[in-house]
LUMKOLDREN-174275 format. One record per residue (C-alpha): residue number from 1; residue in three letters; y, z, x. Coordinates in nm, 3 decimals. Example, Ala and Ser with C-alpha at 12.3 -4.5 7.8 and 13.67 -1.06 7.14 Angstrom:
2
+-----+------+---------+---------+---------+
: pos : code :       v :       w :       u :
+-----+------+---------+---------+---------+
:   1 :  ALA :  -0.450 :   0.780 :   1.230 :
:   2 :  SER :  -0.106 :   0.714 :   1.367 :
+-----+------+---------+---------+---------+
This chain:
90
+-----+------+---------+---------+---------+
: pos : code :       v :       w :       u :
+-----+------+---------+---------+---------+
:   1 :  MET :   5.941 :   1.547 :  -5.523 :
:   2 :  TYR :   6.039 :   1.622 :  -5.124 :
:   3 :  LEU :   5.851 :   1.518 :  -4.799 :
:   4 :  LEU :   5.878 :   1.865 :  -4.602 :
:   5 :  ASP :   5.994 :   1.741 :  -4.298 :
:   6 :  VAL :   5.780 :   2.007 :  -4.093 :
:   7 :  ALA :   5.911 :   1.933 :  -3.760 :
:   8 :  GLY :   6.274 :   2.007 :  -3.790 :
:   9 :  GLU :   6.194 :   2.287 :  -4.017 :
:  10 :  ALA :   6.021 :   2.399 :  -3.691 :
:  11 :  THR :   6.306 :   2.346 :  -3.515 :
:  12 :  ALA :   6.572 :   2.498 :  -3.712 :
:  13 :  ILE :   6.379 :   2.816 :  -3.710 :
:  14 :  ARG :   6.386 :   2.776 :  -3.330 :
:  15 :  PHE :   6.704 :   2.736 :  -3.275 :
:  16 :  THR :   6.758 :   3.049 :  -3.534 :
:  17 :  GLU :   6.587 :   3.275 :  -3.337 :
:  18 :  SER :   6.751 :   3.164 :  -3.027 :
:  19 :  ALA :   7.087 :   3.209 :  -3.100 :
:  20 :  GLN :   6.938 :   3.514 :  -3.305 :
:  21 :  GLY :   6.859 :   3.637 :  -2.915 :
:  22 :  THR :   7.136 :   3.530 :  -2.740 :
:  23 :  ILE :   7.418 :   3.701 :  -3.023 :
:  24 :  ASP :   7.216 :   4.012 :  -2.975 :
:  25 :  ARG :   7.263 :   4.039 :  -2.594 :
:  26 :  ILE :   7.660 :   3.961 :  -2.601 :
:  27 :  ALA :   7.617 :   4.252 :  -2.888 :
:  28 :  GLY :   7.431 :   4.468 :  -2.591 :
:  29 :  MET :   7.639 :   4.311 :  -2.323 :
:  30 :  PRO :   7.978 :   4.151 :  -2.385 :
:  31 :  GLY :   8.104 :   4.033 :  -2.076 :
:  32 :  MET :   7.835 :   3.869 :  -1.988 :
:  33 :  GLY :   7.964 :   3.511 :  -2.131 :
:  34 :  ALA :   8.249 :   3.332 :  -1.989 :
:  35 :  PRO :   8.611 :   3.388 :  -2.069 :
:  36 :  VAL :   8.724 :   3.048 :  -2.267 :
:  37 :  GLU :   9.020 :   2.845 :  -2.118 :
:  38 :  TYR :   9.247 :   2.613 :  -2.214 :
:  39 :  ARG :   9.512 :   2.425 :  -2.087 :
:  40 :  ARG :   9.509 :   2.696 :  -1.823 :
:  41 :  ARG :   9.521 :   2.944 :  -2.018 :
:  42 :  ARG :   9.338 :   3.184 :  -2.223 :
:  43 :  ALA :   9.187 :   3.117 :  -2.592 :
:  44 :  LYS :   9.271 :   3.436 :  -2.717 :
:  45 :  TYR :   9.039 :   3.693 :  -2.574 :
:  46 :  LEU :   8.781 :   3.432 :  -2.638 :
:  47 :  ARG :   8.465 :   3.451 :  -2.451 :
:  48 :  PHE :   8.113 :   3.177 :  -2.486 :
:  49 :  MET :   7.727 :   3.154 :  -2.418 :
:  50 :  THR :   7.479 :   2.902 :  -2.396 :
:  51 :  ILE :   7.211 :   2.900 :  -2.628 :
:  52 :  PRO :   6.907 :   2.914 :  -2.475 :
:  53 :  ARG :   6.636 :   2.619 :  -2.530 :
:  54 :  PHE :   6.954 :   2.491 :  -2.722 :
:  55 :  ARG :   7.206 :   2.458 :  -2.361 :
:  56 :  LYS :   7.451 :   2.218 :  -2.528 :
:  57 :  TYR :   7.457 :   2.458 :  -2.812 :
:  58 :  LEU :   7.761 :   2.721 :  -2.705 :
:  59 :  VAL :   7.839 :   3.080 :  -2.863 :
:  60 :  PHE :   8.209 :   3.162 :  -2.885 :
:  61 :  TYR :   8.229 :   3.522 :  -2.998 :
:  62 :  ARG :   8.541 :   3.798 :  -2.895 :
:  63 :  GLU :   8.470 :   4.185 :  -2.827 :
:  64 :  ARG :   8.591 :   4.425 :  -3.075 :
:  65 :  SER :   8.606 :   4.770 :  -3.025 :
:  66 :  ASP :   8.314 :   4.845 :  -3.200 :
:  67 :  HIS :   8.142 :   4.508 :  -3.227 :
:  68 :  ILE :   8.123 :   4.135 :  -3.150 :
:  69 :  GLU :   8.305 :   3.875 :  -3.354 :
:  70 :  VAL :   8.131 :   3.559 :  -3.336 :
:  71 :  VAL :   8.357 :   3.295 :  -3.409 :
:  72 :  ARG :   8.121 :   2.970 :  -3.391 :
:  73 :  ILE :   7.914 :   2.843 :  -3.291 :
:  74 :  LEU :   7.947 :   2.454 :  -3.195 :
:  75 :  TYR :   7.746 :   2.195 :  -3.034 :
:  76 :  GLY :   7.974 :   2.145 :  -2.704 :
:  77 :  ARG :   7.980 :   1.800 :  -2.680 :
:  78 :  ARG :   8.227 :   1.800 :  -2.970 :
:  79 :  ASP :   8.637 :   1.812 :  -2.908 :
:  80 :  VAL :   8.520 :   2.232 :  -2.808 :
:  81 :  PRO :   8.906 :   2.278 :  -2.771 :
:  82 :  LYS :   9.082 :   2.102 :  -3.095 :
:  83 :  LEU :   8.764 :   2.280 :  -3.265 :
:  84 :  LEU :   8.889 :   2.638 :  -3.149 :
:  85 :  ALA :   9.284 :   2.525 :  -3.208 :
:  86 :  ASP :   9.235 :   2.381 :  -3.558 :
:  87 :  GLU :   9.137 :   2.763 :  -3.612 :
:  88 :  GLY :   9.418 :   2.909 :  -3.436 :
:  89 :  ASN :   9.158 :   3.054 :  -3.141 :
:  90 :  VAL :   9.360 :   2.861 :  -2.899 :
+-----+------+---------+---------+---------+
């Protein structure tokens, strides 16, 4: 039998709700995020926004003709340029 970590579960729910709220705001106004620039060049039309209440987490996305494409949600203290480059986004 597993002991349920209630505090961890509550944090996970808050994170998920906050991330979804951020994505919903981006979908309503895609240009609001900051452009991603690494090595003095733009990263294939990527933009990003922080997640409120979880400000070290970043939502990376692209604006498409009729929707947004969420590329990744990353912890900002990781090697973000490398992670994006490994996936061909930079």
